[in-house]
C-alpha positions in Angstrom: -0.2 0.1 -0.2 1.3 3.6 -0.5 2.4 5.1 2.8 0.3 8.5 3.5 2.1 11.4 3.2 2.1 14.2 5.5 -1.0 15.8 5.9 -0.8 19.5 6.6 -2.8 20.9 9.5 -5.2 23.7 9.5 -3.1 26.8 9.7 -4.3 30.3 10.6 -2.0 31.6 7.6 -4.4 34.0 5.1 -5.3 31.8 2.2 -4.3 32.9 -1.4 -7.8 33.8 -2.2 -8.1 36.4 0.2 -5.4 38.5 -1.5 -7.7 38.6 -4.6 -9.8 41.1 -1.9 -7.1 43.7 -2.3 -7.0 43.5 -5.9 -8.6 46.5 -7.7 -11.3 46.1 -10.4 -9.1 47.0 -13.2 -6.8 44.2 -11.8 -9.7 41.9 -11.4 -11.4 42.8 -15.1 -7.6 42.3 -16.4 -7.5 38.6 -14.9 -11.1 37.8 -16.0 -10.1 39.2 -19.9 -6.9 36.9 -19.8 -8.4 34.0 -18.8 -11.3 34.3 -21.3 -8.7 35.0 -23.9 -6.9 32.0 -23.2 -10.0 29.9 -23.5 -10.2 31.7 -26.9 -6.7 30.5 -27.9 -7.3 27.1 -26.7 -10.8 26.4 -28.9 -9.2 28.4 -31.7 -6.3 25.5 -31.8 -9.1 23.0 -31.4 -11.0 24.1 -34.6 -7.5 24.0 -36.6 -7.1 21.0 -35.5 -10.5 19.9 -36.4 -10.0 21.4 -40.0 -7.0 19.6 -40.3 -8.6 16.2 -39.0 -11.4 16.9 -41.7 -8.8 17.3 -44.4 -6.8 14.0 -43.4 -9.6 12.1 -43.5 -11.1 12.9 -47.0 -7.2 12.5 -48.2 -7.2 8.9 -46.3 -10.7 8.2 -48.3 -9.2 8.9 -51.6 -5.9 7.1 -51.3 -7.8 4.1 -50.4 -11.1 4.1 -52.7 -13.7 5.2 -50.2 -16.6 7.5 -50.9 -16.9 10.4 -49.1 -19.9 13.2 -49.7 -17.5 16.3 -50.9 -20.5 19.1 -50.1 -20.3 17.6 -46.3 -17.0 17.9 -45.5 -16.6 21.4 -47.7 -19.5 22.5 -45.1 -17.8 21.4 -41.7 -14.8 22.9 -43.4 -16.6 26.1 -44.1 -18.0 25.9 -40.6 -14.9 25.6 -39.1 -13.8 28.7 -40.3 -16.9 30.8 -40.0 -16.4 30.2 -36.3 -12.9 30.7 -36.2 -13.1 34.2 -37.5 -16.2 35.0 -35.3 -13.8 33.8 -32.4 -11.0 36.3 -33.5 -13.2 39.3 -33.8 -14.4 38.8 -30.2 -10.9 38.0 -28.8 -9.8 41.2 -30.1 -12.9 43.1 -29.0 -12.2 42.4 -25.2 -9.3 43.1 -25.3 -9.9 46.9 -24.5 -12.7 46.1 -22.1 -13.2 48.9 -19.2 -14.9 48.8 -16.0 -17.9 50.8 -17.4 -18.9 48.3 -19.9 -16.9 44.7 -18.8 -20.2 43.1 -17.5 -21.6 43.1 -20.9 -18.6 42.4 -22.8 -17.5 39.7 -20.5 -20.8 38.0 -21.3 -21.1 38.8 -24.9 -17.5 36.9 -25.0 -18.6 33.9 -22.8 -21.7 33.5 -25.4 -19.3 33.5 -28.7 -17.3 30.9 -26.8 -19.9 28.6 -25.7 -20.7 28.9 -30.0 -17.2 27.9 -30.6 -17.2 25.0 -28.3 -20.9 23.8 -29.6 -19.5 24.2 -33.2 -16.5 22.1 -32.3 -18.2 19.2 -30.9 -21.0 19.4 -34.0 -18.1 19.5 -36.6 -16.0 16.8 -34.9 -19.0 14.2 -34.4 -20.9 14.9 -37.7 -18.5 11.9 -39.5 -18.1 10.0 -36.0 -19.5 6.4 -35.2 -20.1 5.2 -31.4 -18.3 1.8 -32.7 -16.6 2.9 -35.8 -14.8 0.2 -37.9 -11.4 -0.8 -38.1 -11.5 -1.8 -41.6 -13.8 -2.0 -44.3 -14.9 -2.8 -48.2 -16.6 -0.2 -50.2 -17.9 1.7 -46.9 -17.0 4.2 -44.6 -18.2 3.7 -40.9 -15.3 5.9 -39.1 -13.9 9.1 -38.9 -10.1 9.8 -39.2 -7.4 7.5 -40.5 -8.3 4.3 -38.6 -4.9 4.5 -36.9 -6.6 2.3 -33.8 -6.0 -1.3 -33.8 -7.0 -4.5 -31.8 -6.6 -5.1 -28.8 -8.2 -1.2 -28.4 -12.5 -1.9 -28.8 -13.8 0.9 -30.6 -17.1 1.3 -28.5 -17.8 4.9 -27.0 -19.3 2.8 -23.7 -15.9 1.8 -22.7 -14.6 5.3 -22.2 -11.5 5.0 -24.5 -12.3 8.0 -26.7 -9.8 10.5 -27.3 -12.0 13.4 -26.1 -13.1 11.5 -22.8 -9.5 10.7 -22.1 -8.6 14.2 -23.0 -11.0 15.7 -20.0 -9.7 13.1 -17.9 -6.1 14.0 -18.2 -7.1 17.6 -17.9 -9.0 17.2 -14.5 -6.5 14.8 -13.4 -4.1 18.0 -13.5 -6.4 20.7 -11.8 -6.7 18.0 -8.8 -3.0 18.0 -8.8 -3.0 14.1 -9.0 -0.3 11.8 -11.1 -2.1 9.3 -13.3 0.8 6.8 -11.7 -0.8 6.8 -8.5 -4.7 7.4 -9.3 -7.3 6.3 -11.6 -9.7 8.8 -13.2 -13.3 8.6 -14.9 -15.3 11.0 -16.5 -19.3 10.7 -16.5 -22.3 11.8 -17.9 -23.4 13.5 -14.7 -22.5 14.1 -10.7 -25.1 11.2 -9.7 -23.7 9.0 -12.5 -20.4 9.4 -10.4 -22.0 8.8 -7.3 -23.6 5.8 -8.7 -20.5 4.0 -10.2 -19.1 4.3 -6.9 -22.0 3.1 -5.3 -22.1 -0.2 -7.9 -18.3 -0.8 -6.6 -19.4 -0.6 -2.8 -22.4 -2.8 -3.2 -20.2 -5.7 -5.0 -16.9 -5.1 -3.5 -17.0 -3.6 -0.2 -20.3 -4.1 1.7 -22.1 -7.1 3.2 -25.8 -7.5 4.4 -25.8 -5.8 8.2 -22.9 -3.4 7.6 -23.2 0.4 8.3 -22.4 3.0 6.5 -22.0 6.4 8.1 -23.1 9.5 6.3 -22.1 12.7 7.3 -24.8 15.0 8.9 -25.6 16.4 5.4 -24.6 14.9 2.1 -25.9 15.6 -1.2 -30.0 14.6 -1.0 -30.1 12.2 -3.9 -27.1 10.4 -3.1 -28.6 10.2 0.8 -31.6 8.9 -0.9 -30.0 6.3 -2.7 -28.1 5.0 -0.1 -31.0 4.8 2.8 -33.0 3.2 0.1 -30.6 0.0 0.2 -32.3 -3.0 2.0 -29.4 -4.7 3.2 -27.0 -2.3 4.9 -27.4 0.1 7.9 -27.3 4.1 6.9 -26.8 5.7 10.1 -26.3 9.9 10.5 -23.2 11.2 11.9 -23.9 13.2 15.5 -22.5 16.5 14.2 -19.3 17.7 12.4 -16.5 18.0 14.9 -14.0 15.6 14.0 -14.4 14.0 17.6 -18.5 13.3 17.1 -17.4 11.5 13.8 -14.4 9.5 15.4 -17.2 8.6 18.2 -19.9 7.2 15.9 -17.1 5.0 14.1 -15.9 3.4 17.1 -19.4 3.0 17.7 -20.9 1.6 14.9 -17.4 0.1 12.7 -19.1 1.5 9.5 -17.5 -0.2 6.3 -17.8 2.8 4.5 -17.9 6.9 5.6 -19.5 9.4 3.3 -18.2 13.1 4.1 -18.8 16.4 2.3 -16.0 18.8 3.0 -18.4 21.7 2.5 -22.0 21.5 3.2 -24.7 22.3 0.6 -27.2 23.7 3.2 -28.1 27.2 5.0 -25.0 27.3 7.7 -22.3 25.8 4.9 -20.8 23.6 8.0 -17.3 22.2 6.9 -15.2 19.3 8.0 -11.6 19.3 8.9 -10.7 16.5 6.8 -6.7 15.9 7.6 -7.7 15.9 10.9 -10.7 13.5 10.4 -8.4 11.3 8.5 -5.6 11.3 11.0 -7.9 10.2 13.8 -9.5 7.6 11.6 -6.4 5.8 10.8 -6.0 5.9 14.4 -9.1 4.1 15.6 -10.5 1.9 12.9 -10.0 -1.7 13.1 -10.2 -2.7 10.0 -9.6 -0.8 6.2 -12.3 1.5 6.0 -13.7 3.2 2.5 -13.9 6.9 2.5 -16.1 8.8 0.1 -15.4 12.1 -0.7 -18.0 14.7 -2.8 -15.8 18.2 -3.5 -18.5 19.6 -5.5 -18.9 22.5 -3.4 -15.2 23.5 -2.9 -14.4 22.6 -6.7 -11.5 20.7 -6.7 -9.7 22.4 -3.8 -8.7 19.3 -1.3 -4.9 18.8 -0.8 -3.5 16.1 -2.9 -2.5 14.2 0.0 -6.0 13.7 1.1 -6.7 11.3 -1.8 -3.9 9.0 -0.5 -5.2 5.2 0.4 -3.2 3.0 2.7 -4.1 -0.2 4.8 -6.4 1.8 6.9 -8.1 3.9 4.4 -9.3 3.7 1.0 -9.9 7.2 -0.3 -12.5 7.5 -3.5 -13.5 11.0 -4.5 -16.2 12.3 -6.8 -17.0 15.9 -7.9 -20.0 17.0 -10.3 -18.6 18.7 -13.2 -21.4 20.4 -14.1 -20.5 23.3 -11.6 -16.9 25.1 -11.3 -15.3 22.6 -13.5 -17.1 23.7 -16.6 -15.9 27.2 -15.8 -19.4 28.5 -15.7 -20.3 27.3 -19.4 -22.9 24.9 -18.2 -22.6 22.8 -21.4 -23.8 19.6 -20.2 -24.2 17.5 -17.3 -20.6 15.9 -16.3 -19.1 14.3 -13.3 -15.5 12.8 -12.2 -14.4 9.8 -10.0 -10.8 9.5 -8.4 -9.8 6.2 -7.1 -6.3 4.2 -6.2 -4.5 3.1 -9.2 -4.9 -0.6 -8.1 -8.6 -0.3 -8.7 -8.4 0.8 -12.4 -9.5 -2.3 -13.8 -12.7 -3.3 -12.0 -13.9 0.8 -11.8 -13.5 0.5 -15.7 -15.2 -2.7 -15.9 -18.1 -1.1 -13.7 -18.5 2.3 -15.8 -18.6 0.3 -19.0 -21.4 -2.0 -17.6 -23.6 0.7 -16.1 -23.0 3.0 -19.0 -22.1 5.9 -17.0 -19.4 7.2 -19.1 -19.3 11.2 -20.3 -20.6 11.2 -23.7 -17.9 11.9 -26.9 -19.8 14.6 -27.9 -20.0 16.4 -24.2 -16.5 15.8 -23.7 -15.8 17.7 -26.8 -17.7 20.2 -25.4 -15.9 20.3 -21.8 -13.8 23.5 -21.8 -10.0 23.2 -22.2 -8.0 24.8 -19.9 -5.0 24.6 -17.4 -5.0 24.3 -13.7 -4.0 27.9 -13.2 -6.9 29.4 -14.9 -9.2 27.5 -12.7 -7.7 28.4 -9.6 -7.5 31.9 -10.2 -11.3 31.8 -11.2 -12.3 29.9 -8.2 -9.9 32.8 -6.1 -12.4 35.6 -7.5 -15.5 33.8 -6.7 -14.8 33.0 -3.3 -13.2 36.4 -2.9 -16.6 37.8 -4.3 -18.7 35.3 -2.1 -17.0 37.0 1.4 -16.9 40.3 0.2 -20.6 40.0 -0.4 -21.3 38.3 2.8 -19.3 40.7 4.8 -21.0 43.5 3.2 -24.8 42.1 4.0 -23.9 40.9 7.5 -22.7 44.3 8.4 -25.8 46.0 7.2 -28.0 47.0 9.8 -31.2 46.4 7.6 -30.2 42.5 6.9 -29.2 41.8 10.4 -32.8 43.4 12.1 -34.6 40.8 9.8 -32.1 37.6 9.2 -29.0 36.1 9.3 -26.0 35.9 6.6 -24.0 32.4 6.5 -20.8 32.0 4.5 -17.5 29.8 6.1 -15.4 33.1 5.9 -17.5 35.1 8.6 -15.7 35.9 11.6 -19.0 34.1 13.6 -18.8 30.7 11.4 -17.7 27.9 13.1 -15.7 26.7 10.5 -13.8 29.9 9.9 -10.6 28.4 10.7 -11.5 25.4 8.3 -12.2 28.1 5.3 -9.2 29.9 5.9 -7.2 26.4 5.2 -8.2 25.9 2.0 -7.1 27.7 -1.4 -10.5 28.4 -2.3 -14.0 27.6 -1.7 -17.5 27.6 -2.1 -18.9 30.9 -3.7 -22.2 30.3 -2.0 -24.0 33.3 0.6 -27.1 31.6 2.1 -29.8 33.8 4.1 -32.4 33.0 6.6 -34.9 35.1 8.2 -35.2 35.3 11.9 -38.9 35.0 11.4 -39.1 31.5 10.4 -42.8 31.7 8.8 -41.1 33.7 6.6 -38.5 31.0 5.2 -41.2 29.2 3.2 -41.0 28.5 -0.6 -43.6 31.4 -1.8 -42.1 34.3 0.1 -38.4 33.3 -0.6 -39.1 32.9 -4.6 -40.8 36.4 -4.4 -38.0 37.8 -2.5 -35.5 36.0 -5.5 -37.9 37.7 -8.4 -37.2 40.7 -6.6 -33.5 40.8 -6.6 -34.1 40.8 -10.5 -36.3 43.5 -10.3 -34.0 45.7 -8.2 -30.8 44.8 -10.1 -32.7 46.0 -13.4 -32.6 49.1 -12.0 -28.5 49.2 -12.3 -28.1 47.1 -14.7 -26.5 44.8 -12.7 -26.4 41.0 -14.0 -28.1 38.1 -11.7 -30.0 35.2 -13.0 -32.4 33.0 -11.3 -32.1 29.5 -11.1 -30.8 26.0 -9.6 -27.1 25.2 -9.7 -23.7 27.3 -9.2 -20.7 27.7 -11.0 -21.6 30.2 -13.4 -19.5 33.9 -14.1 -22.8 35.7 -13.8 -24.5 35.8 -10.0 -27.2 33.1 -9.5 -30.0 33.3 -7.0 -32.6 30.5 -6.0 -35.1 29.7 -3.1 -33.8 26.2 -2.0 -36.1 24.1 -1.1 -34.7 20.6 -1.1 -36.2 18.1 0.9 -39.6 20.0 1.4 -41.7 17.6 -0.7 -43.4 14.6 0.9 -41.7 12.2 -1.7 -38.6 13.3 -0.4 -39.0 13.3 3.2 -40.7 9.6 2.8 -37.0 8.3 2.4 -34.6 10.5 4.2 -34.0 13.9 5.7 -32.1 16.2 2.8 -30.5 18.3 5.4 -30.0 18.7 9.1 -30.6 22.0 8.8 -33.1 24.4 7.9 -34.5 23.0 4.4 -36.0 26.2 3.1 -33.6 29.2 2.6 -32.1 31.9 0.2 -29.0 30.4 -1.8 -26.8 33.4 -3.6 -24.1 32.3 -5.5 -22.1 35.5 -6.1 -20.3 34.5 -9.3 -17.5 36.3 -11.0 -18.6 40.1 -11.5 -16.8 41.5 -8.9 -17.5 45.4 -10.0 -21.0 44.5 -9.6 -20.9 43.5 -6.1 -22.2 47.0 -4.6 -25.2 47.1 -6.7 -26.1 43.4 -6.2 -25.5 43.7 -2.5 -27.9 46.6 -2.3 -30.5 44.6 -4.9 -30.4 41.7 -2.6 -31.2 43.8 0.7 -33.8 46.0 -0.9 -35.7 42.8 -1.7 -35.2 41.0 1.5 -36.1 43.9 3.8 -39.2 44.3 1.4 
């Protein structure tokens, strides 16, 4: 087994994202423009490569006497050229973006980038086959130059298509992990990532009567699936403190422990994972599997936390529909990280369950390096801290309700928040008068936020999910329907609250805060 690397303790030093708070608006916008320009460069490079692919495919078929439709190839080539020119024009136009018009300019550029990525996927997949041929007589059922050969199997459900493996290599790099030590699989959604892990646990780790320990909060759909299993026992942890979890582990001896580093509920409680893992290694009497959902903190775990040994087996998953798509929100996606020794088993389970990320969706997945993602996350986290502090300090807000974010001084996990390179971009709000925290009222508040935002041309949208560049607000109502309560309490916290995802528009924070305040106060 791999020896666990030293896990750094929680420290009080200011995290990297706090430095962003001191950046000027001009510096922030320059960083946003540079990141967008980098994504434009990547898309332009891929469009050139797609055009080359078409030309090489046409030449290959001509050499081998295989018929292809010339007008179709001409159309696809023209499509790459048209979108390439549009991207170049837009990339040039944002180079001079100023504070005054930056929101409109940035959002317009993102729309063009989305068009470029969608066109790239369309061009590359128009001629592709899900199970392309290796050779043929008088019929084309492939795209490319047929360089693939046995034992490689041309079948998309296996997850071996180059578009899918590209996403996996990229995400492994973003997480700071080595392909020599860890396996990774891209999936069709965050829940398909969970289902893939569940398939492994049911077949390889759990037997009837075993206990699964769930953190006080884990994602509600995952909790619904786990608590519906008839032959295992799901227990909720006593609390978020490490010793509370350790007490439960000593008492229940679970085979599997599920933890979310940051809870997706109103108080956004956090776990001290380095200390939890250290203590688990001290008290477990047999190897225990720990499953971590990192969706809320966007690939910010220390690489050392992924290490498995003879005490702990660590499996990680995350929805790639949120932060890891850079807010472009093309399609659902997910990822799973597991010890390299489990690769053969996990590959088989993903193939058999059909959980793989579709190649078309993989082509649309943004291409970027880890530093770009990290810069963006630091900006988003800093914006969330800034807005949370502004709302918390406003007597109009404190008179009617409470603001929650892990960076606020009164939050019980503020030291943990400061130990991360970045984290959540979400601020939550709860009325003191709990009767006002019903969905109809909260939904009306959300609508009023949009009304007030229009007065100052502030960008904000209404909807579920998060990770976007533009702020998004929603009346969170998970676990409030009878059908959901039938299976599992979705949260250990208040089930209804305002969820304010703050986004990457720092120059609009003051206007956004005022729009939110006016809507909340009424």
